[in-house]
C-alpha positions as CSV (number, residue, x, y, z in Angstrom):
1,M,0.0,0.0,0.0
2,P,1.5,3.3,-0.9
3,L,2.2,5.8,1.8
4,P,0.0,8.9,2.2
5,V,1.6,12.1,1.0
6,K,1.0,15.7,2.1
7,D,-1.4,17.8,0.2
8,R,0.3,21.0,0.5
9,P,3.7,22.2,-0.5
10,E,6.5,21.8,1.9
11,Q,7.3,25.4,2.5
12,N,3.7,26.2,3.5
13,G,3.7,24.6,7.1
14,P,1.8,21.7,8.3
15,A,-0.3,19.8,5.9
16,V,-3.2,17.4,5.9
17,E,-2.8,13.9,4.4
18,S,-4.2,13.4,1.0
19,D,-5.9,10.5,-0.7
20,P,-3.3,8.0,-2.0
21,R,-5.0,8.1,-5.4
22,L,-4.3,11.7,-5.5
23,V,-0.8,13.1,-6.0
24,H,0.9,10.0,-5.0
25,A,-0.7,8.1,-7.9
26,R,1.5,10.1,-10.1
27,G,4.6,8.1,-8.7
28,A,7.3,9.0,-6.4
29,H,9.0,10.9,-9.1
30,R,6.3,13.5,-9.2
31,S,6.7,16.2,-6.6
32,E,3.6,17.6,-4.9
33,R,4.9,21.1,-5.6
34,D,4.7,20.4,-9.4
35,S,1.2,19.2,-9.1
36,W,0.0,22.3,-7.1
37,N,1.9,24.6,-9.6
38,S,-0.1,22.9,-12.5
39,L,-3.4,23.5,-10.6
40,K,-2.5,27.2,-10.2
41,L,-1.8,27.6,-13.8
42,F,-5.3,25.8,-14.5
43,L,-7.0,28.3,-12.2
44,L,-5.3,31.3,-13.7
45,Y,-6.5,30.1,-17.1
46,R,-10.1,29.7,-15.9
47,I,-10.1,33.4,-14.3
48,G,-8.7,34.6,-17.7
49,I,-11.5,32.8,-19.6
50,S,-14.2,34.2,-17.3
51,L,-12.8,37.7,-17.4
52,T,-12.7,37.6,-21.1
53,L,-16.4,36.4,-21.3
54,L,-17.3,39.4,-19.2
55,L,-15.5,41.7,-21.4
56,L,-17.0,40.3,-24.7
57,H,-20.4,40.7,-23.1
58,S,-19.8,44.1,-22.1
59,F,-18.8,44.9,-25.8
60,G,-21.8,43.1,-27.1
61,A,-19.4,40.6,-29.0
62,L,-21.3,37.4,-27.9
63,P,-24.3,35.7,-29.8
64,L,-26.8,36.0,-27.0
65,G,-30.6,35.4,-26.9
66,E,-32.9,38.0,-28.0
67,S,-34.9,38.3,-24.7
68,P,-33.5,40.5,-21.9
69,G,-33.9,37.5,-19.5
70,D,-31.3,35.5,-21.5
71,Q,-28.8,38.4,-21.4
72,R,-29.3,38.8,-17.6
73,L,-28.8,34.9,-17.2
74,F,-25.6,35.0,-19.3
75,L,-24.2,37.9,-17.4
76,L,-25.1,36.3,-14.1
77,A,-23.5,33.0,-15.1
78,A,-20.4,34.8,-16.3
79,E,-20.1,37.1,-13.1
80,T,-20.7,33.9,-10.8
81,L,-18.0,32.0,-12.6
82,F,-15.5,34.8,-12.1
83,I,-16.3,35.4,-8.5
84,V,-16.1,31.7,-7.8
85,N,-12.7,31.4,-9.5
86,L,-11.5,34.4,-7.4
87,L,-12.7,32.8,-4.3
88,L,-11.0,29.4,-5.2
89,A,-7.5,31.3,-5.5
90,P,-6.8,31.2,-1.7
91,L,-7.8,27.6,-1.6
92,V,-5.3,26.8,-4.5
93,F,-2.3,29.2,-3.7
94,L,-2.7,28.5,0.1
95,P,-3.9,24.9,0.0
96,N,-6.4,24.1,2.7
97,M,-8.4,21.5,0.7
98,P,-7.5,18.2,-0.8
99,F,-6.1,18.4,-4.1
100,R,-8.6,16.1,-5.9
101,H,-11.5,17.8,-4.4
102,L,-10.3,21.4,-5.9
103,V,-9.8,19.9,-9.3
104,S,-13.1,18.1,-9.3
105,A,-14.8,21.3,-8.1
106,Q,-13.4,23.5,-10.8
107,V,-14.3,21.3,-13.7
108,I,-17.8,20.8,-12.5
109,I,-18.3,24.5,-12.0
110,D,-16.9,25.2,-15.4
111,I,-19.4,22.5,-16.9
112,I,-22.5,24.1,-15.2
113,A,-21.5,27.7,-15.9
114,F,-20.8,27.2,-19.6
115,S,-24.0,25.0,-19.9
116,V,-26.1,28.0,-18.5
117,M,-24.2,30.3,-20.9
118,M,-25.0,28.1,-23.9
119,Y,-28.6,28.1,-22.9
120,A,-28.7,31.9,-22.5
121,S,-27.1,32.3,-26.0
122,T,-27.7,30.6,-29.3
123,G,-26.9,27.0,-27.9
124,L,-24.2,24.9,-29.3
125,E,-23.9,27.2,-32.3
126,S,-22.4,29.9,-30.0
127,G,-19.2,27.8,-29.6
128,I,-19.2,28.3,-25.8
129,G,-19.5,24.6,-25.5
130,L,-16.0,24.1,-26.8
131,L,-14.8,25.9,-23.6
132,V,-15.6,22.9,-21.7
133,V,-13.0,20.9,-23.8
134,P,-10.1,22.7,-22.1
135,S,-11.6,22.1,-18.6
136,I,-12.0,18.4,-19.3
137,A,-8.5,18.1,-20.7
138,G,-6.9,19.9,-17.8
139,A,-8.7,17.8,-15.2
140,S,-7.7,14.6,-17.1
141,L,-4.1,15.7,-17.1
142,L,-4.1,16.7,-13.3
143,L,-5.9,13.5,-12.2
144,P,-5.0,10.7,-14.5
145,G,-7.2,7.8,-13.8
146,N,-10.9,6.9,-13.7
147,M,-12.2,10.5,-13.2
148,A,-11.6,11.6,-16.8
149,P,-14.7,9.5,-18.2
150,F,-16.9,10.9,-15.3
151,Y,-16.0,14.5,-16.3
152,A,-16.9,13.7,-20.0
153,A,-20.2,12.0,-19.0
154,F,-21.1,14.9,-16.7
155,A,-20.5,17.4,-19.5
156,T,-22.3,15.4,-22.0
157,L,-25.3,15.1,-19.7
158,A,-25.2,18.9,-19.1
159,V,-25.1,19.6,-22.9
160,F,-28.2,17.3,-23.5
161,I,-30.1,18.9,-20.7
162,Q,-29.6,22.5,-22.1
163,A,-30.4,21.2,-25.6
164,G,-33.6,19.5,-24.4
165,L,-34.7,22.7,-22.5
166,S,-33.9,24.8,-25.7
167,I,-36.3,22.4,-27.6
168,L,-39.0,22.5,-25.1
169,H,-38.9,26.2,-25.1
170,G,-39.2,26.2,-28.8
171,R,-35.6,27.8,-29.3
172,H,-34.2,24.9,-31.4
173,E,-35.3,22.0,-33.4
174,L,-34.6,18.3,-32.7
175,F,-31.6,18.3,-34.7
176,A,-30.0,20.1,-31.5
177,L,-29.9,16.7,-29.8
178,T,-27.7,15.4,-32.7
179,Q,-25.4,18.4,-32.1
180,A,-25.3,17.6,-28.5
181,G,-24.4,13.9,-29.1
182,I,-21.5,15.1,-31.4
183,Q,-20.4,17.5,-28.7
184,G,-20.5,14.7,-26.1
185,S,-18.6,12.4,-28.1
186,I,-15.9,15.2,-28.5
187,F,-15.9,15.4,-24.6
188,F,-15.2,11.7,-24.4
189,A,-12.5,11.7,-27.0
190,V,-10.7,14.5,-25.4
191,A,-10.8,12.8,-21.9
192,I,-9.6,9.7,-23.3
193,L,-6.7,11.2,-25.4
194,A,-5.8,13.4,-22.4
195,T,-5.7,10.6,-20.1
196,R,-3.5,8.6,-22.4
197,M,-1.2,11.6,-22.9
198,A,-1.2,12.1,-19.2
199,R,-0.1,8.6,-18.7
200,K,2.6,8.7,-21.2
201,A,3.9,11.9,-19.9
202,L,3.9,10.5,-16.3
203,A,5.9,7.3,-17.7
204,S,8.5,9.6,-19.2
205,E,8.8,11.7,-16.2
206,E,9.1,8.5,-14.1
207,L,11.8,7.3,-16.5
208,A,13.7,10.6,-16.2
209,W,13.4,10.7,-12.5
210,R,14.7,7.2,-12.2
211,R,17.7,8.0,-14.6
212,G,18.2,11.1,-12.6
213,Q,18.4,9.0,-9.4
214,D,20.8,6.6,-11.0
215,F,22.8,9.4,-12.2
216,A,23.0,10.9,-8.7
217,D,23.8,7.6,-7.2
218,L,26.6,6.9,-9.8
219,S,27.9,10.5,-9.1
220,Q,28.0,9.9,-5.4
221,L,29.7,6.5,-5.9
222,N,32.2,7.9,-8.3
223,R,33.1,10.8,-5.8
224,H,33.5,8.2,-3.1
225,I,35.8,6.1,-5.2
226,V,37.8,9.2,-6.4
227,E,38.1,10.3,-2.7
228,Q,39.4,6.8,-1.6
229,M,42.1,6.5,-4.4
230,D,45.7,6.6,-3.5
231,T,46.4,8.5,-6.7
232,G,45.9,12.2,-6.7
233,V,43.0,13.3,-9.0
234,I,42.2,16.9,-10.1
235,V,39.6,18.1,-12.5
236,T,40.1,21.5,-14.0
237,G,39.6,23.6,-17.1
238,E,41.6,26.0,-19.3
239,D,40.6,28.7,-16.8
240,E,42.6,26.7,-14.3
241,R,39.8,26.7,-11.8
242,V,39.8,23.5,-9.7
243,R,36.4,21.8,-10.1
244,L,37.2,18.6,-8.1
245,I,40.2,17.5,-6.1
246,N,40.6,14.3,-3.9
247,K,42.2,13.8,-0.6
248,A,45.4,12.2,-2.0
249,A,45.9,15.1,-4.2
250,W,45.7,17.6,-1.4
251,E,48.3,15.5,0.6
252,L,50.7,15.0,-2.3
253,L,50.8,18.8,-3.0
254,G,51.1,19.6,0.7
255,H,47.9,21.6,1.3
256,D,44.8,21.3,3.4
257,S,41.3,21.4,1.8
258,P,40.3,25.3,1.8
259,K,36.8,26.5,2.0
260,Q,37.2,29.0,-0.9
261,Q,37.8,28.3,-4.6
262,V,41.3,27.6,-5.7
263,T,43.2,27.5,-8.8
264,I,46.0,25.1,-10.1
265,G,48.5,28.0,-9.5
266,D,47.4,28.1,-5.9
267,L,48.1,24.4,-5.6
268,S,51.4,24.1,-7.2
269,P,53.2,26.7,-9.6
270,A,55.1,23.9,-11.2
271,L,51.9,22.1,-12.0
272,R,50.5,25.2,-13.4
273,Q,53.7,25.5,-15.7
274,G,53.2,21.9,-16.8
275,L,49.5,22.6,-17.6
276,E,50.3,25.7,-19.7
277,K,53.1,23.8,-21.5
278,W,50.6,21.0,-22.1
279,L,47.9,23.5,-23.5
280,A,50.5,25.2,-25.7
281,Q,51.4,21.9,-27.3
282,G,47.6,21.4,-28.2
283,G,46.8,19.1,-25.4
284,P,48.3,15.9,-26.6
285,R,46.6,12.8,-25.0
286,H,48.2,11.0,-22.1
287,A,51.1,13.5,-21.8
288,R,53.1,13.2,-18.6
289,F,55.0,15.9,-16.6
290,R,57.4,15.7,-13.8
291,A,57.6,18.4,-11.0
292,T,58.3,19.0,-7.4
293,A,55.4,19.9,-5.0
294,P,55.8,22.8,-2.6
295,N,56.5,20.3,0.2
296,G,59.4,18.8,-1.7
297,K,57.6,15.6,-3.0
298,Q,58.3,14.4,-6.4
299,F,55.4,13.8,-8.4
300,Q,54.3,12.9,-12.0
301,A,51.2,14.6,-13.6
302,L,49.2,12.9,-16.3
303,F,46.8,15.4,-18.3
304,I,43.9,13.9,-20.1
305,P,41.4,16.1,-21.9
306,I,37.7,15.5,-21.4
307,G,35.1,16.9,-23.9
308,R,35.7,19.4,-26.6
309,G,35.5,23.3,-26.9
310,I,36.7,26.0,-24.8
311,K,34.8,24.7,-21.9
312,R,36.4,21.4,-21.9
313,A,37.5,19.7,-18.7
314,I,40.9,18.4,-18.0
315,L,41.6,15.6,-15.9
316,I,44.9,15.3,-14.0
317,F,46.3,12.2,-12.4
318,L,49.1,12.9,-9.7
319,E,51.4,9.9,-8.9
320,D,53.8,10.3,-6.0
321,L,57.1,9.4,-7.4
322,T,58.7,9.6,-4.0
323,E,56.4,6.6,-2.8
324,R,56.7,4.8,-6.1
325,D,60.6,5.0,-6.0
326,R,60.6,3.8,-2.4
327,Q,58.4,0.8,-3.4
328,L,60.6,-0.1,-6.4
329,H,63.7,0.3,-4.2
330,E,62.2,-2.0,-1.6
331,V,61.4,-4.5,-4.4
332,K,64.9,-4.5,-5.8
333,L,66.3,-4.9,-2.3
334,A,64.1,-7.9,-1.6
335,A,65.2,-9.5,-4.9
336,L,68.8,-8.7,-4.2
337,G,68.5,-10.0,-0.7
338,R,67.1,-13.4,-1.9
339,L,69.9,-13.5,-4.6
340,T,72.6,-12.6,-2.3
341,A,71.4,-15.0,0.5
342,S,71.4,-17.8,-2.0
343,I,74.8,-17.0,-3.2
344,A,76.2,-16.6,0.3
345,H,74.8,-20.0,1.3
346,E,76.6,-21.6,-1.6
347,I,79.9,-19.8,-0.7
348,R,79.9,-20.6,2.8
349,N,80.8,-24.2,2.5
350,P,83.9,-24.0,0.4
351,L,85.0,-20.9,2.4
352,G,84.6,-23.1,5.5
353,A,86.9,-25.6,3.8
354,I,89.4,-22.9,3.0
355,S,89.5,-21.5,6.5
356,H,89.9,-24.9,7.9
357,A,92.7,-25.8,5.6
358,A,94.6,-22.6,6.5
359,Q,94.3,-23.4,10.1
360,L,95.9,-26.9,9.5
361,L,98.5,-25.5,7.3
362,D,99.4,-23.0,9.9
363,E,99.9,-25.7,12.5
364,S,102.7,-27.3,10.3
365,E,106.2,-26.9,11.8
366,E,107.9,-26.8,8.2
367,L,106.3,-23.6,7.4
368,T,108.7,-20.4,7.0
369,A,107.8,-17.1,8.4
370,A,106.8,-15.9,4.9
371,D,104.4,-18.9,4.5
372,R,102.8,-18.3,8.0
373,R,102.2,-14.7,7.0
374,L,100.4,-15.9,3.8
375,T,98.3,-18.4,5.9
376,G,97.5,-15.4,8.2
377,I,96.3,-13.4,5.3
378,I,94.1,-16.3,4.2
379,Q,92.5,-16.8,7.6
380,S,92.0,-13.0,8.1
381,N,90.2,-12.6,4.7
382,A,88.3,-15.9,5.2
383,Q,86.9,-14.4,8.5
384,R,86.1,-11.3,6.7
385,M,84.2,-13.2,4.1
386,N,82.4,-15.1,6.7
387,Q,81.2,-11.9,8.4
388,L,80.0,-10.6,5.1
389,I,78.0,-13.9,4.6
390,E,76.6,-13.7,8.1
391,N,75.4,-10.2,7.6
392,V,73.7,-11.2,4.3
393,L,72.0,-14.2,5.9
394,N,70.9,-12.1,8.7
395,L,69.1,-9.8,6.2
396,S,67.2,-12.7,4.8
397,R,66.2,-14.5,7.9
398,R,65.7,-11.7,10.4
399,R,63.6,-12.9,13.2
400,T,60.6,-11.3,14.8
401,P,61.7,-9.0,17.8
402,Q,60.9,-10.3,21.3
403,P,60.8,-7.2,23.3
404,Q,61.6,-7.1,27.1
405,R,62.0,-4.5,29.5
406,L,65.6,-3.2,29.8
407,A,67.1,-0.9,32.5
408,L,69.4,0.9,30.1
409,K,71.9,2.2,32.7
410,A,73.2,-1.2,33.8
411,W,72.8,-2.8,30.6
412,L,74.6,-0.3,28.6
413,R,77.6,-0.5,31.2
414,D,77.8,-4.3,30.7
415,L,77.8,-3.8,26.9
416,A,80.6,-1.3,27.3
417,D,82.7,-3.6,29.4
418,E,82.1,-6.5,27.0
419,Y,83.3,-4.4,24.0
420,R,86.4,-3.1,25.9
421,R,87.4,-6.6,26.9
422,Q,86.9,-8.1,23.4
423,H,88.8,-5.2,21.6
424,A,91.3,-4.5,24.3
425,L,90.3,-1.0,24.9
426,P,91.2,1.2,27.8
427,E,88.2,2.6,29.9
428,Q,88.6,6.1,28.6
429,A,88.2,5.0,25.0
430,L,84.6,4.1,25.6
431,K,82.6,6.2,28.0
432,I,78.9,5.7,29.2
433,A,76.8,8.6,30.3
434,V,73.1,7.8,31.4
435,T,70.7,10.4,32.6
436,G,68.4,8.8,35.2
437,D,67.5,5.2,34.7
438,P,65.5,5.1,31.5
439,L,63.5,1.9,30.7
440,A,63.1,0.6,27.2
441,D,60.8,-2.1,25.6
442,V,63.2,-3.7,23.1
443,D,64.7,-7.0,21.9
444,A,67.9,-7.2,24.0
445,G,69.7,-9.3,21.4
446,Q,68.9,-6.9,18.5
447,L,69.7,-3.8,20.4
448,H,73.1,-5.4,21.3
449,Q,73.7,-6.0,17.6
450,I,72.7,-2.5,16.7
451,L,75.1,-0.8,19.2
452,W,77.9,-3.4,18.4
453,N,77.7,-2.3,14.8
454,L,77.7,1.3,15.7
455,L,80.7,0.9,18.1
456,R,82.5,-1.0,15.4
457,N,81.9,1.8,12.9
458,A,83.1,4.3,15.4
459,Q,86.3,2.5,16.2
460,I,87.2,2.0,12.5
461,H,86.5,5.7,11.6
462,A,88.2,7.2,14.8
463,S,90.6,10.0,14.6
464,A,94.2,8.7,14.2
465,D,95.7,11.7,15.8
466,D,93.5,12.2,18.8
467,G,93.1,8.5,19.6
468,L,89.9,6.6,20.0
469,E,87.2,8.4,21.9
470,I,83.6,6.8,22.0
471,A,80.8,8.1,24.1
472,I,77.3,6.4,24.7
473,R,74.7,8.7,26.0
474,A,71.3,7.7,26.9
475,H,68.3,9.6,28.4
476,H,64.6,9.8,28.4
477,A,63.3,12.0,25.5
478,G,60.6,13.8,27.5
479,D,56.9,13.4,26.5
480,D,57.3,11.9,23.2
481,G,57.4,8.3,24.7
482,H,60.9,7.5,23.5
483,V,64.4,6.8,24.9
484,T,67.3,8.2,23.1
485,I,70.7,6.5,22.9
486,D,73.6,8.4,21.0
487,V,76.6,7.0,19.8
488,I,79.3,9.8,19.4
489,D,82.8,9.4,18.0
490,N,85.6,11.8,17.3
491,G,86.1,10.8,13.8
492,Q,86.2,13.0,10.7
493,P,82.6,14.3,10.0
494,I,80.9,12.3,7.1
495,P,80.6,14.7,4.1
496,A,77.1,16.1,3.5
497,E,76.8,14.4,0.0
498,L,77.4,11.0,1.6
499,R,74.9,11.3,4.4
500,E,71.8,10.4,2.5
501,R,73.4,7.0,1.3
502,L,74.6,6.0,4.8
503,F,71.9,3.5,5.3
504,E,71.8,2.1,1.9
505,P,72.8,-1.6,1.6
506,F,76.3,-2.3,0.3
507,F,77.4,1.3,0.6
508,S,80.5,1.9,2.7
509,T,83.2,4.6,3.0
510,N,85.7,1.9,4.0
511,S,87.2,-0.2,1.3
512,R,87.2,-3.2,3.7
513,G,83.6,-2.7,4.8
514,T,80.7,-4.8,3.8
515,G,78.2,-1.9,3.6
516,L,75.6,-3.8,5.4
517,G,76.2,-2.9,9.1
518,L,74.3,0.4,9.2
519,Y,71.6,-0.8,6.9
520,L,71.0,-3.9,9.1
521,A,71.2,-1.7,12.4
522,R,68.4,0.5,11.1
523,E,66.3,-2.3,9.9
524,L,66.5,-3.8,13.4
525,A,65.8,-0.4,15.1
526,E,62.6,0.1,13.0
527,A,61.6,-3.5,13.6
528,N,61.5,-2.7,17.4
529,G,59.4,0.4,16.8
530,G,62.3,2.7,16.9
531,S,64.5,4.5,14.5
532,L,68.2,5.1,13.7
533,S,69.5,8.3,12.2
534,Y,72.7,10.3,11.7
535,R,73.1,13.6,13.4
536,P,76.1,15.8,12.4
537,L,77.8,17.5,15.2
538,S,78.6,21.2,15.2
539,D,82.3,21.0,15.8
540,S,83.8,17.6,14.8
541,G,82.9,13.9,15.1
542,N,79.7,12.0,14.4
543,C,76.5,11.0,16.2
544,F,74.3,8.1,15.4
545,R,71.0,8.4,17.4
546,I,68.8,5.5,18.3
547,Q,65.2,6.2,19.6
548,L,63.2,3.3,21.2
549,P,59.9,3.0,22.7
550,S,60.2,3.9,26.4
551,S,58.7,1.7,29.1
552,I,56.2,3.0,31.6
553,P,56.7,1.5,35.1
554,G,54.0,-0.8,36.2
555,Q,52.7,-1.4,32.6
556,R,52.7,-4.9,31.2
557,L,54.2,-5.8,27.9
558,N,51.8,-7.3,25.4
């Protein structure tokens, strides 16, 4: 069962419920406002017709009866019709009655009034009966359904009544009934045709409404898809005014979503230059342009024309080259890691045999001093190759961190003592400075490996003139939830042009280095929820900073 609808327009306050056969019968696509507007136009037409009849009567331009009574009757009917139409105006423009009742009342009043006017004039020959046709047609269009034949039947009955009265009073002959029948058939034909036209119009309206709804849903879906895309999307025109832009484009270009209208130049001057260059070249399809955003990100813009003419749109796709290059770099590193791990595994067995043979050969009493020096070189380089293989294999089979709560003050002192003993260093060569007693949630074995690599690096690059000086400083970083560990050496500062490559795999400033120590150290730091970075010092030396998640006393580890 269809839900009842309101009989009055939405802007006119509270409304009464109407008959479901009324406006709702037109379908959900037909707004009530449109129906009431059509009824208002119908009433204005009727007021105009009644006023025209009064004016024609005043000028004597109507074929009226010869008796004064007929003239008074015609004038009374015309004036009554005009006054009734004026009285209906408040009911139509400020709806207080059901729509169906107002339509039916108007057409019935028209039929009665025009029938009286026909009787007071020369009958059907006056042509006034034809004024009933627009009333029937209008009512059939406003209320498509079973009411149209009723209006036609009522009009036909009224025409026959006035024809019969005219014959009884000797005004017309019997052939007036034939004319009345023809007039009635016209009424029925108009009612049927108007009803069919109304139904076809309603079907077309409903189809257009459904397509409009589908288009609105599709537009909303497209906007949602575009907004969720990782690729930046901008729609603009040759006027450079931005018509659509998604979240990814805002973030890539380093802007927040403003409330006011923006242009391409406001987003990125480099993108504007690329667009102007593309337009100057005639707008070739699928043209690409590389540029740098105001926030320093590298991006690639793809321009695609949409439509033709001066008002055509231009679709711009923005791809983050920084992110793409990072992903490509990770893929390459993963492939390289698998390859090197496979090669390292194959080298390890013969390398072990070479090292073992060198040890056995070194035990021989027949070797000369020069031969023993050669066997020492073999063993030294075998150990170096074995360390390289260990680093490569650690990259490929890195285990998941097992964090535990570490009291860094005591733990770092133990690490420093171990490193001094293993490398025979004096106490002043490696100093520890811990502020407070910071706690960190970290895998102890992996933190040991990170610091061991950094200490070994510092020892290798220490200043030859001033002697080895390494300092480990640890403190809580404040409210950011991290513990900071700095490893500082007194070696020559790393040149600025090499700092960006420090953590790349297989990059080393030492000819005997593997280039994997710092890379593996940073990977382990990030695996534990921390970070490893290089901090240049103002005077001399180098600083590598480790930041780790701090531990809150009393909080349990997951």
